[in-house]
N, CA, C and O atoms as a printed pandas DataFrame, in Angstrom:
     atom_number atom_name residue_name chain_id  residue_number  x_coord  y_coord  z_coord
0              1         N          MET        A               1  -30.038    5.868   23.675
1              2        CA          MET        A               1  -30.629    5.557   22.394
2              3         C          MET        A               1  -29.791    6.148   21.254
3              4         O          MET        A               1  -29.537    5.486   20.248
4              5         N          GLU        A               2  -29.370    7.396   21.429
5              6        CA          GLU        A               2  -28.557    8.028   20.390
6              7         C          GLU        A               2  -27.242    7.291   20.199
7              8         O          GLU        A               2  -26.765    7.174   19.071
8              9         N          VAL        A               3  -26.649    6.794   21.267
9             10        CA          VAL        A               3  -25.387    6.061   21.181
10            11         C          VAL        A               3  -25.588    4.758   20.412
11            12         O          VAL        A               3  -24.732    4.366   19.618
12            13         N          MET        A               4  -26.709    4.091   20.644
13            14        CA          MET        A               4  -26.999    2.853   19.930
14            15         C          MET        A               4  -27.186    3.103   18.437
15            16         O          MET        A               4  -26.711    2.323   17.611
16            17         N          ILE        A               5  -27.856    4.156   18.098
17            18        CA          ILE        A               5  -28.063    4.513   16.688
18            19         C          ILE        A               5  -26.725    4.860   16.041
19            20         O          ILE        A               5  -26.457    4.450   14.911
20            21         N          ALA        A               6  -25.889    5.610   16.749
21            22        CA          ALA        A               6  -24.570    5.970   16.226
22            23         C          ALA        A               6  -23.715    4.717   16.039
23            24         O          ALA        A               6  -23.007    4.594   15.039
24            25         N          ALA        A               7  -23.777    3.784   17.001
25            26        CA          ALA        A               7  -23.011    2.544   16.903
26            27         C          ALA        A               7  -23.501    1.708   15.714
27            28         O          ALA        A               7  -22.694    1.106   15.006
28            29         N          LEU        A               8  -24.804    1.671   15.497
29            30        CA          LEU        A               8  -25.368    0.942   14.362
30            31         C          LEU        A               8  -24.918    1.548   13.033
31            32         O          LEU        A               8  -24.561    0.826   12.102
32            33         N          ILE        A               9  -24.937    2.855   12.957
33            34        CA          ILE        A               9  -24.481    3.551   11.742
34            35         C          ILE        A               9  -22.996    3.272   11.515
35            36         O          ILE        A               9  -22.576    3.023   10.385
36            37         N          LEU        A              10  -22.206    3.312   12.583
37            38        CA          LEU        A              10  -20.772    3.049   12.468
38            39         C          LEU        A              10  -20.526    1.604   12.016
39            40         O          LEU        A              10  -19.692    1.369   11.142
40            41         N          ALA        A              11  -21.231    0.648   12.594
41            42        CA          ALA        A              11  -21.075   -0.755   12.226
42            43         C          ALA        A              11  -21.463   -0.988   10.765
43            44         O          ALA        A              11  -20.791   -1.730   10.048
44            45         N          THR        A              12  -22.545   -0.354   10.335
45            46        CA          THR        A              12  -22.979   -0.476    8.942
46            47         C          THR        A              12  -21.933    0.118    7.999
47            48         O          THR        A              12  -21.650   -0.448    6.943
48            49         N          SER        A              13  -21.368    1.244    8.378
49            50        CA          SER        A              13  -20.330    1.891    7.565
50            51         C          SER        A              13  -19.088    1.013    7.463
51            52         O          SER        A              13  -18.508    0.880    6.386
52            53         N          VAL        A              14  -18.681    0.419    8.574
53            54        CA          VAL        A              14  -17.508   -0.460    8.572
54            55         C          VAL        A              14  -17.769   -1.681    7.685
55            56         O          VAL        A              14  -16.895   -2.071    6.911
56            57         N          ALA        A              15  -18.943   -2.285    7.784
57            58        CA          ALA        A              15  -19.284   -3.448    6.966
58            59         C          ALA        A              15  -19.292   -3.090    5.484
59            60         O          ALA        A              15  -18.774   -3.847    4.663
60            61         N          ALA        A              16  -19.870   -1.951    5.134
61            62        CA          ALA        A              16  -19.915   -1.517    3.734
62            63         C          ALA        A              16  -18.509   -1.234    3.210
63            64         O          ALA        A              16  -18.169   -1.607    2.088
64            65         N          THR        A              17  -17.706   -0.578    4.025
65            66        CA          THR        A              17  -16.326   -0.269    3.622
66            67         C          THR        A              17  -15.522   -1.547    3.424
67            68         O          THR        A              17  -14.757   -1.654    2.465
68            69         N          THR        A              18  -15.685   -2.511    4.316
69            70        CA          THR        A              18  -14.988   -3.784    4.193
70            71         C          THR        A              18  -15.395   -4.507    2.903
71            72         O          THR        A              18  -14.548   -5.079    2.217
72            73         N          ALA        A              19  -16.668   -4.479    2.583
73            74        CA          ALA        A              19  -17.136   -5.116    1.348
74            75         C          ALA        A              19  -16.556   -4.421    0.120
75            76         O          ALA        A              19  -16.147   -5.083   -0.834
76            77         N          ILE        A              20  -16.520   -3.103    0.142
77            78        CA          ILE        A              20  -15.973   -2.347   -0.988
78            79         C          ILE        A              20  -14.486   -2.633   -1.157
79            80         O          ILE        A              20  -14.018   -2.843   -2.276
80            81         N          VAL        A              21  -13.744   -2.643   -0.060
81            82        CA          VAL        A              21  -12.304   -2.916   -0.120
82            83         C          VAL        A              21  -12.057   -4.350   -0.608
83            84         O          VAL        A              21  -11.152   -4.581   -1.410
84            85         N          GLY        A              22  -12.848   -5.304   -0.135
85            86        CA          GLY        A              22  -12.701   -6.692   -0.578
86            87         C          GLY        A              22  -12.947   -6.847   -2.063
87            88         O          GLY        A              22  -12.209   -7.558   -2.745
88            89         N          THR        A              23  -13.964   -6.197   -2.566
89            90        CA          THR        A              23  -14.276   -6.249   -4.000
90            91         C          THR        A              23  -13.175   -5.584   -4.816
91            92         O          THR        A              23  -12.771   -6.091   -5.863
92            93         N          ALA        A              24  -12.696   -4.445   -4.325
93            94        CA          ALA        A              24  -11.620   -3.748   -5.036
94            95         C          ALA        A              24  -10.350   -4.588   -5.067
95            96         O          ALA        A              24   -9.656   -4.626   -6.083
96            97         N          ARG        A              25  -10.045   -5.255   -3.974
97            98        CA          ARG        A              25   -8.852   -6.111   -3.926
98            99         C          ARG        A              25   -8.991   -7.288   -4.895
99           100         O          ARG        A              25   -8.043   -7.617   -5.608
100          101         N          ALA        A              26  -10.156   -7.917   -4.924
101          102        CA          ALA        A              26  -10.380   -9.033   -5.847
102          103         C          ALA        A              26  -10.251   -8.564   -7.297
103          104         O          ALA        A              26   -9.655   -9.260   -8.120
104          105         N          ASN        A              27  -10.802   -7.399   -7.615
105          106        CA          ASN        A              27  -10.691   -6.843   -8.967
106          107         C          ASN        A              27   -9.241   -6.535   -9.319
107          108         O          ASN        A              27   -8.800   -6.784  -10.440
108          109         N          MET        A              28   -8.505   -5.991   -8.354
109          110        CA          MET        A              28   -7.109   -5.656   -8.587
110          111         C          MET        A              28   -6.287   -6.928   -8.860
111          112         O          MET        A              28   -5.467   -6.946   -9.778
112          113         N          LEU        A              29   -6.498   -7.969   -8.084
113          114        CA          LEU        A              29   -5.768   -9.224   -8.287
114          115         C          LEU        A              29   -6.109   -9.856   -9.635
115          116         O          LEU        A              29   -5.227  -10.377  -10.318
116          117         N          ARG        A              30   -7.390   -9.810  -10.020
117          118        CA          ARG        A              30   -7.805  -10.350  -11.316
118          119         C          ARG        A              30   -7.155   -9.570  -12.461
119          120         O          ARG        A              30   -6.673  -10.166  -13.424
120          121         N          GLU        A              31   -7.141   -8.258  -12.357
121          122        CA          GLU        A              31   -6.546   -7.434  -13.406
122          123         C          GLU        A              31   -5.029   -7.573  -13.435
123          124         O          GLU        A              31   -4.414   -7.513  -14.500
124          125         N          GLN        A              32   -4.429   -7.760  -12.265
125          126        CA          GLN        A              32   -2.988   -7.967  -12.216
126          127         C          GLN        A              32   -2.617   -9.269  -12.917
127          128         O          GLN        A              32   -1.627   -9.312  -13.647
128          129         N          ARG        A              33   -3.387  -10.319  -12.710
129          130        CA          ARG        A              33   -3.145  -11.598  -13.383
130          131         C          ARG        A              33   -3.377  -11.470  -14.889
131          132         O          ARG        A              33   -2.621  -12.029  -15.684
132          133         N          ARG        A              34   -4.416  -10.739  -15.281
133          134        CA          ARG        A              34   -4.691  -10.517  -16.705
134          135         C          ARG        A              34   -3.532   -9.757  -17.355
135          136         O          ARG        A              34   -3.094  -10.096  -18.454
136          137         N          TRP        A              35   -3.041   -8.720  -16.657
137          138        CA          TRP        A              35   -1.923   -7.954  -17.185
138          139         C          TRP        A              35   -0.690   -8.845  -17.320
139          140         O          TRP        A              35    0.001   -8.787  -18.337
140          141         N          LEU        A              36   -0.400   -9.675  -16.302
141          142        CA          LEU        A              36    0.746  -10.564  -16.351
142          143         C          LEU        A              36    0.630  -11.525  -17.531
143          144         O          LEU        A              36    1.605  -11.754  -18.246
144          145         N          ARG        A              37   -0.552  -12.082  -17.732
145          146        CA          ARG        A              37   -0.769  -13.005  -18.852
146          147         C          ARG        A              37   -0.466  -12.313  -20.173
147          148         O          ARG        A              37    0.257  -12.856  -21.008
148          149         N          GLU        A              38   -1.008  -11.132  -20.367
149          150        CA          GLU        A              38   -0.803  -10.412  -21.628
150          151         C          GLU        A              38    0.648   -9.971  -21.791
151          152         O          GLU        A              38    1.186  -10.008  -22.898
152          153         N          HIS        A              39    1.278   -9.558  -20.708
153          154        CA          HIS        A              39    2.665   -9.109  -20.764
154          155         C          HIS        A              39    3.596  -10.254  -21.170
155          156         O          HIS        A              39    4.420  -10.099  -22.072
156          157         N          LEU        A              40    3.462  -11.403  -20.501
157          158        CA          LEU        A              40    4.313  -12.547  -20.823
158          159         C          LEU        A              40    4.048  -13.054  -22.235
159          160         O          LEU        A              40    4.979  -13.403  -22.962
160          161         N          LEU        A              41    2.772  -13.093  -22.621
161          162        CA          LEU        A              41    2.426  -13.556  -23.960
162          163         C          LEU        A              41    2.967  -12.602  -25.022
163          164         O          LEU        A              41    3.478  -13.052  -26.047
164          165         N          THR        A              42    2.866  -11.322  -24.799
165          166        CA          THR        A              42    3.394  -10.335  -25.744
166          167         C          THR        A              42    4.903  -10.473  -25.894
167          168         O          THR        A              42    5.428  -10.434  -27.007
168          169         N          ASN        A              43    5.602  -10.634  -24.768
169          170        CA          ASN        A              43    7.054  -10.829  -24.827
170          171         C          ASN        A              43    7.406  -12.057  -25.655
171          172         O          ASN        A              43    8.294  -12.003  -26.505
172          173         N          ALA        A              44    6.713  -13.161  -25.408
173          174        CA          ALA        A              44    7.004  -14.407  -26.123
174          175         C          ALA        A              44    6.685  -14.271  -27.610
175          176         O          ALA        A              44    7.492  -14.670  -28.449
176          177         N          VAL        A              45    5.533  -13.718  -27.946
177          178        CA          VAL        A              45    5.140  -13.570  -29.360
178          179         C          VAL        A              45    6.142  -12.683  -30.099
179          180         O          VAL        A              45    6.597  -13.036  -31.187
180          181         N          GLU        A              46    6.486  -11.540  -29.517
181          182        CA          GLU        A              46    7.440  -10.647  -30.181
182          183         C          GLU        A              46    8.794  -11.329  -30.370
183          184         O          GLU        A              46    9.436  -11.161  -31.407
184          185         N          PHE        A              47    9.226  -12.094  -29.374
185          186        CA          PHE        A              47   10.496  -12.804  -29.493
186          187         C          PHE        A              47   10.463  -13.789  -30.654
187          188         O          PHE        A              47   11.366  -13.792  -31.491
188          189         N          TYR        A              48    9.421  -14.633  -30.711
189          190        CA          TYR        A              48    9.363  -15.645  -31.769
190          191         C          TYR        A              48    9.171  -15.027  -33.148
191          192         O          TYR        A              48    9.718  -15.535  -34.127
192          193         N          LEU        A              49    8.414  -13.955  -33.245
193          194        CA          LEU        A              49    8.251  -13.294  -34.545
194          195         C          LEU        A              49    9.579  -12.720  -35.031
195          196         O          LEU        A              49    9.857  -12.725  -36.230
196          197         N          ALA        A              50   10.394  -12.229  -34.108
197          198        CA          ALA        A              50   11.678  -11.639  -34.486
198          199         C          ALA        A              50   12.757  -12.686  -34.724
199          200         O          ALA        A              50   13.584  -12.526  -35.622
200          201         N          CYS        A              51   12.760  -13.759  -33.933
201          202        CA          CYS        A              51   13.875  -14.713  -33.957
202          203         C          CYS        A              51   13.547  -16.058  -34.591
203          204         O          CYS        A              51   14.455  -16.842  -34.867
204          205         N          GLY        A              52   12.280  -16.339  -34.824
205          206        CA          GLY        A              52   11.888  -17.601  -35.425
206          207         C          GLY        A              52   11.358  -18.583  -34.400
207          208         O          GLY        A              52   11.638  -18.459  -33.208
208          209         N          PRO        A              53   10.592  -19.560  -34.863
209          210        CA          PRO        A              53    9.914  -20.480  -33.951
210          211         C          PRO        A              53   10.842  -21.460  -33.225
211          212         O          PRO        A              53   10.455  -22.027  -32.203
212          213         N          ASP        A              54   12.041  -21.664  -33.732
213          214        CA          ASP        A              54   12.959  -22.619  -33.119
214          215         C          ASP        A              54   13.964  -21.958  -32.174
215          216         O          ASP        A              54   14.791  -22.646  -31.576
216          217         N          ALA        A              55   13.902  -20.639  -32.035
217          218        CA          ALA        A              55   14.856  -19.923  -31.188
218          219         C          ALA        A              55   14.606  -20.225  -29.708
219          220         O          ALA        A              55   13.472  -20.469  -29.296
220          221         N          ASN        A              56   15.666  -20.205  -28.931
221          222        CA          ASN        A              56   15.562  -20.405  -27.489
222          223         C          ASN        A              56   15.431  -19.057  -26.798
223          224         O          ASN        A              56   16.312  -18.208  -26.930
224          225         N          PRO        A              57   14.338  -18.846  -26.060
225          226        CA          PRO        A              57   14.153  -17.558  -25.383
226          227         C          PRO        A              57   15.286  -17.290  -24.388
227          228         O          PRO        A              57   15.712  -18.204  -23.681
228          229         N          PRO        A              58   15.773  -16.061  -24.326
229          230        CA          PRO        A              58   16.846  -15.729  -23.390
230          231         C          PRO        A              58   16.322  -15.667  -21.951
231          232         O          PRO        A              58   15.127  -15.487  -21.718
232          233         N          ASP        A              59   17.232  -15.820  -21.003
233          234        CA          ASP        A              59   16.858  -15.667  -19.594
234          235         C          ASP        A              59   16.296  -14.268  -19.390
235          236         O          ASP        A              59   16.798  -13.301  -19.963
236          237         N          GLY        A              60   15.274  -14.164  -18.588
237          238        CA          GLY        A              60   14.685  -12.873  -18.285
238          239         C          GLY        A              60   13.538  -12.478  -19.202
239          240         O          GLY        A              60   12.842  -11.498  -18.935
240          241         N          LEU        A              61   13.331  -13.228  -20.280
241          242        CA          LEU        A              61   12.211  -12.897  -21.168
242          243         C          LEU        A              61   10.885  -13.133  -20.454
243          244         O          LEU        A              61    9.952  -12.338  -20.570
244          245         N          LEU        A              62   10.814  -14.238  -19.713
245          246        CA          LEU        A              62    9.626  -14.589  -18.936
246          247         C          LEU        A              62   10.015  -14.647  -17.456
247          248         O          LEU        A              62   11.198  -14.619  -17.118
248          249         N          LEU        A              63    9.035  -14.726  -16.598
249          250        CA          LEU        A              63    9.308  -14.874  -15.171
250          251         C          LEU        A              63    9.981  -16.221  -14.904
251          252         O          LEU        A              63    9.833  -17.159  -15.687
252          253         N          ASP        A              64   10.718  -16.312  -13.803
253          254        CA          ASP        A              64   11.356  -17.577  -13.428
254          255         C          ASP        A              64   10.315  -18.683  -13.327
255          256         O          ASP        A              64    9.278  -18.524  -12.683
256          257         N          GLY        A              65   10.607  -19.793  -13.967
257          258        CA          GLY        A              65    9.713  -20.943  -13.929
258          259         C          GLY        A              65    8.707  -20.972  -15.056
259          260         O          GLY        A              65    8.122  -22.023  -15.316
260          261         N          TYR        A              66    8.482  -19.869  -15.733
261          262        CA          TYR        A              66    7.576  -19.820  -16.872
262          263         C          TYR        A              66    8.365  -20.184  -18.127
263          264         O          TYR        A              66    9.527  -19.800  -18.266
264          265         N          THR        A              67    7.745  -20.913  -19.027
265          266        CA          THR        A              67    8.388  -21.309  -20.279
266          267         C          THR        A              67    7.445  -21.015  -21.437
267          268         O          THR        A              67    6.271  -20.701  -21.244
268          269         N          SER        A              68    7.984  -21.124  -22.633
269          270        CA          SER        A              68    7.150  -20.892  -23.817
270          271         C          SER        A              68    7.578  -21.831  -24.930
271          272         O          SER        A              68    8.680  -22.381  -24.923
272          273         N          SER        A              69    6.684  -21.997  -25.875
273          274        CA          SER        A              69    6.993  -22.777  -27.074
274          275         C          SER        A              69    6.301  -22.125  -28.261
275          276         O          SER        A              69    5.361  -21.346  -28.107
276          277         N          CYS        A              70    6.788  -22.461  -29.442
277          278        CA          CYS        A              70    6.216  -21.882  -30.653
278          279         C          CYS        A              70    6.243  -22.913  -31.766
279          280         O          CYS        A              70    7.229  -23.629  -31.940
280          281         N          GLU        A              71    5.160  -22.982  -32.512
281          282        CA          GLU        A              71    5.091  -23.811  -33.709
282          283         C          GLU        A              71    4.710  -22.906  -34.869
283          284         O          GLU        A              71    3.926  -21.970  -34.711
284          285         N          LEU        A              72    5.270  -23.195  -36.027
285          286        CA          LEU        A              72    4.978  -22.430  -37.234
286          287         C          LEU        A              72    4.265  -23.342  -38.216
287          288         O          LEU        A              72    4.747  -24.428  -38.539
288          289         N          PHE        A              73    3.112  -22.888  -38.687
289          290        CA          PHE        A              73    2.307  -23.660  -39.629
290          291         C          PHE        A              73    2.133  -22.893  -40.925
291          292         O          PHE        A              73    2.134  -21.662  -40.945
292          293         N          ASP        A              74    1.984  -23.638  -41.997
293          294        CA          ASP        A              74    1.617  -23.079  -43.290
294          295         C          ASP        A              74    0.101  -22.890  -43.268
295          296         O          ASP        A              74   -0.630  -23.854  -43.042
296          297         N          VAL        A              75   -0.384  -21.682  -43.494
297          298        CA          VAL        A              75   -1.822  -21.422  -43.451
298          299         C          VAL        A              75   -2.482  -22.020  -44.683
299          300         O          VAL        A              75   -2.111  -21.716  -45.816
300          301         N          GLU        A              76   -3.463  -22.874  -44.439
301          302        CA          GLU        A              76   -4.128  -23.549  -45.552
302          303         C          GLU        A              76   -5.626  -23.261  -45.600
303          304         O          GLU        A              76   -6.313  -23.746  -46.498
304          305         N          ASP        A              77   -6.140  -22.488  -44.661
305          306        CA          ASP        A              77   -7.570  -22.181  -44.660
306          307         C          ASP        A              77   -7.853  -20.896  -45.444
307          308         O          ASP        A              77   -8.533  -19.986  -44.969
308          309         N          LEU        A              78   -7.308  -20.861  -46.650
309          310        CA          LEU        A              78   -7.470  -19.713  -47.540
310          311         C          LEU        A              78   -8.235  -20.141  -48.772
311          312         O          LEU        A              78   -8.320  -21.335  -49.059
312          313         N          PRO        A              79   -8.801  -19.186  -49.517
313          314        CA          PRO        A              79   -9.429  -19.540  -50.788
314          315         C          PRO        A              79   -8.409  -20.218  -51.706
315          316         O          PRO        A              79   -7.210  -19.951  -51.618
316          317         N          GLU        A              80   -8.882  -21.072  -52.562
317          318        CA          GLU        A              80   -8.027  -21.881  -53.439
318          319         C          GLU        A              80   -7.002  -21.034  -54.198
319          320         O          GLU        A              80   -5.837  -21.417  -54.303
320          321         N          ASP        A              81   -7.431  -19.889  -54.724
321          322        CA          ASP        A              81   -6.510  -19.065  -55.507
322          323         C          ASP        A              81   -5.479  -18.341  -54.642
323          324         O          ASP        A              81   -4.515  -17.790  -55.172
324          325         N          ALA        A              82   -5.663  -18.331  -53.334
325          326        CA          ALA        A              82   -4.708  -17.667  -52.439
326          327         C          ALA        A              82   -3.689  -18.632  -51.844
327          328         O          ALA        A              82   -2.798  -18.209  -51.108
328          329         N          LEU        A              83   -3.806  -19.918  -52.151
329          330        CA          LEU        A              83   -2.886  -20.908  -51.591
330          331         C          LEU        A              83   -1.532  -20.929  -52.292
331          332         O          LEU        A              83   -0.553  -21.419  -51.728
332          333         N          GLU        A              84   -1.466  -20.414  -53.492
333          334        CA          GLU        A              84   -0.212  -20.405  -54.236
334          335         C          GLU        A              84    0.731  -19.337  -53.688
335          336         O          GLU        A              84    0.297  -18.279  -53.232
336          337         N          SER        A              85    2.021  -19.633  -53.740
337          338        CA          SER        A              85    3.037  -18.668  -53.319
338          339         C          SER        A              85    3.050  -17.482  -54.266
339          340         O          SER        A              85    2.751  -17.612  -55.453
340          341         N          ILE        A              86    3.396  -16.343  -53.733
341          342        CA          ILE        A              86    3.571  -15.157  -54.555
342          343         C          ILE        A              86    5.029  -14.753  -54.412
343          344         O          ILE        A              86    5.455  -14.259  -53.368
344          345         N          ARG        A              87    5.783  -14.972  -55.477
345          346        CA          ARG        A              87    7.214  -14.667  -55.489
346          347         C          ARG        A              87    7.927  -15.270  -54.276
347          348         O          ARG        A              87    8.734  -14.608  -53.622
348          349         N          GLU        A              88    7.620  -16.520  -53.993
349          350        CA          GLU        A              88    8.222  -17.300  -52.922
350          351         C          GLU        A              88    7.817  -16.831  -51.521
351          352         O          GLU        A              88    8.504  -17.131  -50.544
352          353         N          TRP        A              89    6.733  -16.116  -51.424
353          354        CA          TRP        A              89    6.210  -15.680  -50.123
354          355         C          TRP        A              89    4.898  -16.397  -49.852
355          356         O          TRP        A              89    4.086  -16.579  -50.759
356          357         N          ARG        A              90    4.690  -16.805  -48.601
357          358        CA          ARG        A              90    3.462  -17.490  -48.190
358          359         C          ARG        A              90    3.029  -16.972  -46.825
359          360         O          ARG        A              90    3.788  -16.312  -46.114
360          361         N          LEU        A              91    1.790  -17.291  -46.485
361          362        CA          LEU        A              91    1.264  -16.893  -45.184
362          363         C          LEU        A              91    1.518  -18.010  -44.178
363          364         O          LEU        A              91    1.096  -19.149  -44.375
364          365         N          GLY        A              92    2.214  -17.664  -43.098
365          366        CA          GLY        A              92    2.489  -18.620  -42.023
366          367         C          GLY        A              92    1.767  -18.202  -40.759
367          368         O          GLY        A              92    1.408  -17.037  -40.586
368          369         N          GLU        A              93    1.562  -19.162  -39.883
369          370        CA          GLU        A              93    0.896  -18.876  -38.614
370          371         C          GLU        A              93    1.751  -19.386  -37.461
371          372         O          GLU        A              93    2.034  -20.580  -37.356
372          373         N          TYR        A              94    2.155  -18.461  -36.606
373          374        CA          TYR        A              94    2.893  -18.794  -35.391
374          375         C          TYR        A              94    1.873  -19.094  -34.299
375          376         O          TYR        A              94    0.943  -18.318  -34.082
376          377         N          HIS        A              95    2.046  -20.212  -33.618
377          378        CA          HIS        A              95    1.205  -20.529  -32.462
378          379         C          HIS        A              95    2.125  -20.550  -31.239
379          380         O          HIS        A              95    2.956  -21.445  -31.086
380          381         N          VAL        A              96    1.958  -19.546  -30.372
381          382        CA          VAL        A              96    2.828  -19.369  -29.206
382          383         C          VAL        A              96    2.053  -19.738  -27.953
383          384         O          VAL        A              96    0.912  -19.313  -27.765
384          385         N          VAL        A              97    2.688  -20.536  -27.096
385          386        CA          VAL        A              97    2.080  -20.957  -25.832
386          387         C          VAL        A              97    3.044  -20.610  -24.700
387          388         O          VAL        A              97    4.242  -20.878  -24.788
388          389         N          VAL        A              98    2.507  -20.009  -23.636
389          390        CA          VAL        A              98    3.273  -19.736  -22.419
390          391         C          VAL        A              98    2.753  -20.675  -21.339
391          392         O          VAL        A              98    1.545  -20.790  -21.131
392          393         N          PHE        A              99    3.682  -21.347  -20.652
393          394        CA          PHE        A              99    3.342  -22.292  -19.595
394          395         C          PHE        A              99    3.725  -21.709  -18.244
395          396         O          PHE        A              99    4.750  -21.040  -18.115
396          397         N          ASP        A             100    2.891  -21.968  -17.231
397          398        CA          ASP        A             100    3.200  -21.484  -15.883
398          399         C          ASP        A             100    4.207  -22.404  -15.202
399          400         O          ASP        A             100    4.711  -23.351  -15.806
400          401         N          ARG        A             101    4.492  -22.112  -13.941
401          402        CA          ARG        A             101    5.506  -22.879  -13.200
402          403         C          ARG        A             101    5.143  -24.353  -13.052
403          404         O          ARG        A             101    6.028  -25.198  -12.923
404          405         N          ALA        A             102    3.854  -24.668  -13.070
405          406        CA          ALA        A             102    3.403  -26.057  -12.932
406          407         C          ALA        A             102    3.350  -26.777  -14.281
407          408         O          ALA        A             102    3.027  -27.964  -14.333
408          409         N          GLY        A             103    3.664  -26.072  -15.370
409          410        CA          GLY        A             103    3.629  -26.681  -16.697
410          411         C          GLY        A             103    2.275  -26.611  -17.374
411          412         O          GLY        A             103    2.081  -27.205  -18.434
412          413         N          ASN        A             104    1.332  -25.891  -16.774
413          414        CA          ASN        A             104    0.006  -25.725  -17.368
414          415         C          ASN        A             104    0.015  -24.559  -18.351
415          416         O          ASN        A             104    0.804  -23.624  -18.210
416          417         N          ILE        A             105   -0.856  -24.618  -19.334
417          418        CA          ILE        A             105   -0.961  -23.515  -20.291
418          419         C          ILE        A             105   -1.464  -22.280  -19.543
419          420         O          ILE        A             105   -2.532  -22.299  -18.931
420          421         N          PHE        A             106   -0.680  -21.216  -19.605
421          422        CA          PHE        A             106   -1.009  -19.952  -18.942
422          423         C          PHE        A             106   -1.661  -18.993  -19.930
423          424         O          PHE        A             106   -2.594  -18.266  -19.588
424          425         N          ALA        A             107   -1.149  -19.002  -21.176
425          426        CA          ALA        A             107   -1.690  -18.139  -22.226
426          427         C          ALA        A             107   -1.235  -18.683  -23.578
427          428         O          ALA        A             107   -0.196  -19.336  -23.681
428          429         N          GLU        A             108   -2.022  -18.405  -24.604
429          430        CA          GLU        A             108   -1.624  -18.809  -25.957
430          431         C          GLU        A             108   -2.189  -17.837  -26.972
431          432         O          GLU        A             108   -3.218  -17.200  -26.746
432          433         N          GLN        A             109   -1.492  -17.735  -28.100
433          434        CA          GLN        A             109   -1.886  -16.790  -29.138
434          435         C          GLN        A             109   -1.401  -17.296  -30.485
435          436         O          GLN        A             109   -0.312  -17.862  -30.579
436          437         N          SER        A             110   -2.184  -17.100  -31.513
437          438        CA          SER        A             110   -1.766  -17.390  -32.884
438          439         C          SER        A             110   -1.653  -16.075  -33.633
439          440         O          SER        A             110   -2.510  -15.199  -33.519
440          441         N          VAL        A             111   -0.571  -15.954  -34.409
441          442        CA          VAL        A             111   -0.317  -14.737  -35.174
442          443         C          VAL        A             111    0.079  -15.140  -36.577
443          444         O          VAL        A             111    0.913  -16.026  -36.763
444          445         N          ARG        A             112   -0.512  -14.497  -37.561
445          446        CA          ARG        A             112   -0.181  -14.793  -38.958
446          447         C          ARG        A             112    0.803  -13.751  -39.478
447          448         O          ARG        A             112    0.715  -12.563  -39.166
448          449         N          LYS        A             113    1.754  -14.246  -40.292
449          450        CA          LYS        A             113    2.804  -13.383  -40.823
450          451         C          LYS        A             113    3.200  -13.909  -42.198
451          452         O          LYS        A             113    3.257  -15.120  -42.409
452          453         N          ILE        A             114    3.471  -13.011  -43.121
453          454        CA          ILE        A             114    3.935  -13.398  -44.452
454          455         C          ILE        A             114    5.422  -13.708  -44.366
455          456         O          ILE        A             114    6.214  -12.901  -43.878
456          457         N          LEU        A             115    5.791  -14.902  -44.853
457          458        CA          LEU        A             115    7.164  -15.398  -44.738
458          459         C          LEU        A             115    7.661  -15.943  -46.069
459          460         O          LEU        A             115    6.874  -16.271  -46.957
460          461         N          LYS        A             116    8.959  -16.032  -46.190
461          462        CA          LYS        A             116    9.556  -16.704  -47.345
462          463         C          LYS        A             116    9.231  -18.189  -47.244
463          464         O          LYS        A             116    9.151  -18.733  -46.143
464          465         N          GLU        A             117    9.045  -18.839  -48.367
465          466        CA          GLU        A             117    8.747  -20.277  -48.397
466          467         C          GLU        A             117    9.779  -21.077  -47.613
467          468         O          GLU        A             117    9.425  -22.023  -46.910
468          469         N          ASP        A             118   11.051  -20.706  -47.728
469          470        CA          ASP        A             118   12.114  -21.427  -47.036
470          471         C          ASP        A             118   11.926  -21.391  -45.516
471          472         O          ASP        A             118   12.239  -22.365  -44.832
472          473         N          ASP        A             119   11.421  -20.283  -44.990
473          474        CA          ASP        A             119   11.197  -20.168  -43.552
474          475         C          ASP        A             119   10.074  -21.073  -43.075
475          476         O          ASP        A             119   10.037  -21.454  -41.905
476          477         N          LEU        A             120    9.159  -21.419  -43.967
477          478        CA          LEU        A             120    8.066  -22.320  -43.628
478          479         C          LEU        A             120    8.429  -23.782  -43.855
479          480         O          LEU        A             120    7.664  -24.680  -43.505
480          481         N          GLY        A             121    9.598  -24.016  -44.443
481          482        CA          GLY        A             121    9.959  -25.392  -44.776
482          483         C          GLY        A             121    9.126  -25.894  -45.930
483          484         O          GLY        A             121    8.863  -27.092  -46.034
484          485         N          TYR        A             122    8.712  -24.999  -46.794
485          486        CA          TYR        A             122    7.829  -25.326  -47.914
486          487         C          TYR        A             122    8.614  -25.911  -49.064
487          488         O          TYR        A             122    9.669  -25.397  -49.438
488          489         N          ASN        A             123    8.104  -26.974  -49.617
489          490        CA          ASN        A             123    8.680  -27.609  -50.797
490          491         C          ASN        A             123    7.813  -27.208  -51.991
491          492         O          ASN        A             123    6.618  -27.502  -52.015
492          493         N          SER        A             124    8.403  -26.547  -52.971
493          494        CA          SER        A             124    7.629  -26.041  -54.110
494          495         C          SER        A             124    7.006  -27.144  -54.948
495          496         O          SER        A             124    6.223  -26.854  -55.853
496          497         N          LEU        A             125    7.333  -28.408  -54.671
497          498        CA          LEU        A             125    6.718  -29.511  -55.413
498          499         C          LEU        A             125    5.438  -29.962  -54.760
499          500         O          LEU        A             125    4.855  -30.961  -55.182
500          501         N          GLY        A             126    4.980  -29.260  -53.743
501          502        CA          GLY        A             126    3.685  -29.555  -53.159
502          503         C          GLY        A             126    3.692  -29.973  -51.713
503          504         O          GLY        A             126    2.633  -29.933  -51.087
504          505         N          GLY        A             127    4.788  -30.366  -51.142
505          506        CA          GLY        A             127    4.797  -30.773  -49.730
506          507         C          GLY        A             127    5.339  -29.693  -48.842
507          508         O          GLY        A             127    5.853  -28.675  -49.306
508          509         N          HIS        A             128    5.215  -29.933  -47.529
509          510        CA          HIS        A             128    5.868  -29.028  -46.593
510          511         C          HIS        A             128    6.349  -29.800  -45.430
511          512         O          HIS        A             128    6.935  -29.230  -44.510
């Protein structure tokens, strides 16, 4: 009887330990993917902010097979009095997208930055 009780306790302990390890592994994989997403996105955003939206990312910036793109927009969702340039400076918005090996969107981020009108392709006569 004592052996059966000990075996039951041991089996219960093994089952509980297996469940805990499985949950920890799933959490670790989820966090590893989250970290990878943020790491690649941060690399891409910093690159485009430093080099411009039309720059070609160097080899090694992202993992093999991952790609990125960037578009620069003139921010227009501002109050009317804030839409005018201030000494040829305007608010621009970089939209950076990182794609996985299959070409699917892996991560994306928009960042606003004050830029010279020329960098936005802004025409002071009203167009852009």
